[in-house]
C-alpha positions, 0 to 999 in steps of 0.5 A: 500500500502506498503512503502517498497522499493526494490533495484537491486544489480548490483554486485550480480543480486539480489533484496534487500530491503532497510534494506539489501542493502549494498555497492553502486552498486545498482539501485533503489528504486523500488516499487515492487520486480518485478520492481527491478528485471527488473532494468537492462532492464529498465535502458537500455531502458531509456538510449537507448531512451535518446541516440535516442533523440536530446539531447542524440545525441550530447553526442553520437557524442562526445563519437564517436569522443573520441573513434576515438581519442583514436584509438577505432574506432571499438567502435565508 
């Protein structure tokens, strides 16, 4: 098994290895290039699952309140 790690560069949409990674706009580490390539979808699914949880609902309600307070009702 390889100990190489892979990262998803958010700015470029490219999969990088640890030795080619620059900046701070990346997600990872992942065990395979395929997992890294799926990073945006994976993180969105995880965020949606968390927001649907009891713990996440509390923060989602706070965000909706803030959006309304800022006049961003369409985002709430």
